[in-house]
N, C-alpha and C positions, 0 to 999 in steps of 0.2 A: 497540480495546480499549487497548491499550500506547501507542499514538497518543493517544492521551487523556491514560495517564498521564506520557509524553517529555515532553508538552503542562506539565501541574501542573508536572513534577518541574527545568523551563529555566524556572515563573515565579520557584519557587523559589530561582531560583539564579544566580549574577552571568552565566551566562552563556546571560539575555535575549536575546542578540539572535537566535537559535536558535530561538527559539518559535515563529515561523510555517511551518516544516516541517512540525512537527507538528503544528500545526493545521490549516492547507491538505489535508495527510494526513487529519488526522478526519474532516474535512469531506468530504473528495470518497469515501470508503470510506464513511459516515455516506447522501454520495447516492447511490454506485451498489447498497446494501444496501437504503434506501429502493425505487428504481429496480426492485433486482427482487425484493422484497415487494411492490408496488401491483402488478407486471403490465405496467410501461412497455418494459420490452425486448422485447415481447409484441406494444407497440400503437405500438412505431418502427421498424420492418421493418430503415428505411435506414441503420441503423446496425447493425456489427457488436457487438453487447456484448460479447463476451471479448475481442473485440480491445483495448476502454479499460479494462477491467481487465488486461492485458493489458500497457498500458504503463503506469497508475495503479503495476501492483507493481512493474519493472523502473525507474521512477525514482524510486521512491518505498524501495526496497533501494538504490539509488545511491547518494542522495542521506544517508537512514540511516547510512550505510555513512563518510559524511561526515563530518558532523554529530560524530558517534558520535568519534572520533580527535579533531576538534579541542575539544570537550571532553573528553573523558580526558585529552588531552596540555598544554592551556592552561591551565585551572581547576582550583586547589584544593578545592575548596571540594566536601561530598558531596552536595549538589544534584547539580551539573553532573557528578559523578559516576556518580549515578545514575541518571541520565540517558543520560551514553554507557552503562553496561551497556544497558539497558533499552533505548535503537538499536542496538545489536549483537543483542539477543536481537531484536527486528522484523525491522533486519537477514534474520535469519537466517528467518523466517519469511516475509518476503516474497517468502526467494529460493526459498520450497519453493513459496509459491502463484503463483510467476513459474514453476516447472517444470511444475508442473500443467495450468496454463490455457497454457502452452505445447504441451503434449504435445499439449489437444483442439484447438489454433488446426494442428498438424498434417496432425490426423487430417482434422481438420473440411478442407482444403488438396488431400488425397490424394484423399477422395474426390469432388473435383469438382463438389462438389452447392451450391445458394446456401440449403439448410437448416444450421441449425447443427446440432452434432455433435450425440452421442446421452447425452454426460455432460455438457453444461453445468450454468455454475451457474443457466438459467433453467429447467430441469428441475423 
């Protein structure tokens, strides 16, 4: 939801060049949501789904932090400032998700098995 709000704010602002990052992140999050909802993670065992979610969270947090700093510091219109503030909030949300997913990955690696950890989003 935050990615979609940020995308809308960037469309309405003079910083429209930043709109591609929230759009791609929104579509990727939507894809992973539907993949988990339709149990694609159980059908495709070759891909470790929490790792893909982990990488998405890391890249999203870094990208949102960078474009939020640029939007707040360079542009003076209200929509750019709002997109920057929502971007900082999204950075915090993705960092929390990154931390939770990282703990799942560490638990999985300590187990030494090929089954996903108990607290995965696939459950």
